[in-house]
C-alpha positions as CSV (number, residue, x, y, z in Angstrom):
1,M,-24.6,12.1,8.7
2,A,-24.3,8.9,6.8
3,L,-22.3,6.1,8.4
4,T,-20.4,3.8,6.2
5,K,-19.7,0.4,7.4
6,T,-16.4,-1.0,6.3
7,G,-13.8,-3.6,7.6
8,L,-13.3,-7.2,7.8
9,A,-15.8,-7.6,10.6
10,Y,-18.5,-5.9,8.5
11,L,-17.7,-7.9,5.6
12,G,-18.0,-11.1,7.5
13,Q,-21.2,-10.2,9.1
14,S,-22.8,-9.0,5.7
15,L,-21.8,-12.4,4.1
16,N,-23.2,-14.4,6.9
17,S,-26.5,-12.4,7.0
18,S,-27.2,-12.4,3.3
19,G,-26.5,-16.0,2.3
20,D,-25.6,-14.9,-1.1
21,T,-22.0,-15.9,-2.0
22,S,-21.9,-14.8,-5.6
23,N,-20.2,-11.6,-4.7
24,L,-17.8,-13.4,-2.5
25,I,-17.0,-15.8,-5.3
26,A,-16.3,-12.8,-7.8
27,S,-14.2,-11.0,-5.3
28,I,-12.1,-14.2,-4.7
29,E,-11.6,-14.8,-8.5
30,E,-10.5,-11.1,-8.8
31,L,-8.1,-11.5,-6.0
32,N,-6.6,-14.4,-7.7
33,L,-5.7,-12.3,-10.7
34,K,-3.9,-9.8,-8.5
35,V,-2.0,-12.2,-6.2
36,I,1.6,-12.9,-7.2
37,P,3.3,-16.1,-5.7
38,A,6.7,-14.8,-4.5
39,R,9.7,-15.5,-2.3
40,I,11.0,-12.9,0.2
41,T,14.6,-12.2,-0.3
42,D,15.3,-9.3,2.0
43,I,13.5,-7.3,4.6
44,V,14.3,-3.8,6.1
45,L,14.0,-4.3,9.8
46,D,15.9,-1.4,11.2
47,E,18.2,1.6,10.4
48,T,21.2,-0.8,10.0
49,H,19.8,-2.0,6.6
50,P,22.0,-0.8,3.6
51,K,19.0,0.5,1.9
52,F,17.3,2.1,4.8
53,T,17.5,5.6,3.5
54,E,16.8,4.7,0.0
55,Y,13.5,3.1,1.0
56,G,12.3,6.0,3.1
57,G,13.9,5.9,6.3
58,W,11.5,4.9,9.2
59,N,8.7,4.9,6.7
60,G,10.5,2.2,4.9
61,I,10.6,-0.3,7.8
62,G,8.9,-3.6,6.5
63,T,9.8,-3.0,3.0
64,V,10.6,-6.3,1.3
65,N,12.6,-7.4,-1.8
66,F,11.0,-10.3,-3.5
67,E,11.4,-12.6,-6.4
68,Q,8.4,-14.4,-8.2
69,V,8.3,-18.1,-7.6
70,N,7.7,-18.8,-11.4
71,T,10.9,-16.9,-12.4
72,P,13.3,-19.2,-14.1
73,E,16.2,-20.0,-11.8
74,G,19.6,-18.5,-12.5
75,K,18.0,-15.6,-14.4
76,D,19.5,-12.2,-13.2
77,V,16.5,-10.1,-12.5
78,T,16.1,-7.0,-10.5
79,K,14.2,-7.8,-7.4
80,P,11.1,-5.7,-7.0
81,I,10.2,-4.2,-3.7
82,A,6.8,-4.2,-1.8
83,K,5.7,-2.2,1.2
84,P,3.4,-3.6,4.0
85,F,-0.3,-3.3,3.1
86,F,-1.1,-2.3,6.6
87,P,2.1,-0.3,7.7
88,Q,0.8,0.1,11.4
89,F,1.6,-3.8,11.7
90,K,5.4,-4.2,11.8
């Protein structure tokens, strides 16, 4: 049975042992294209939130509404939502 090594600890260990940072630099540049600077405007913390059911009940805990930082002020835009990347951390 093949054992796949993954996770942050393995990534750090493999980068430190190889000394080659070209893959790391490429990964960071790719990540920069995917990261959106945003401001959190609302968070679903418990069942008293008005959109608790709409966002999935207990599975929606941690869901946030946000607005992009570079959106012109005063522009009426629908605020998108985002769910936690690691839902086990609330």
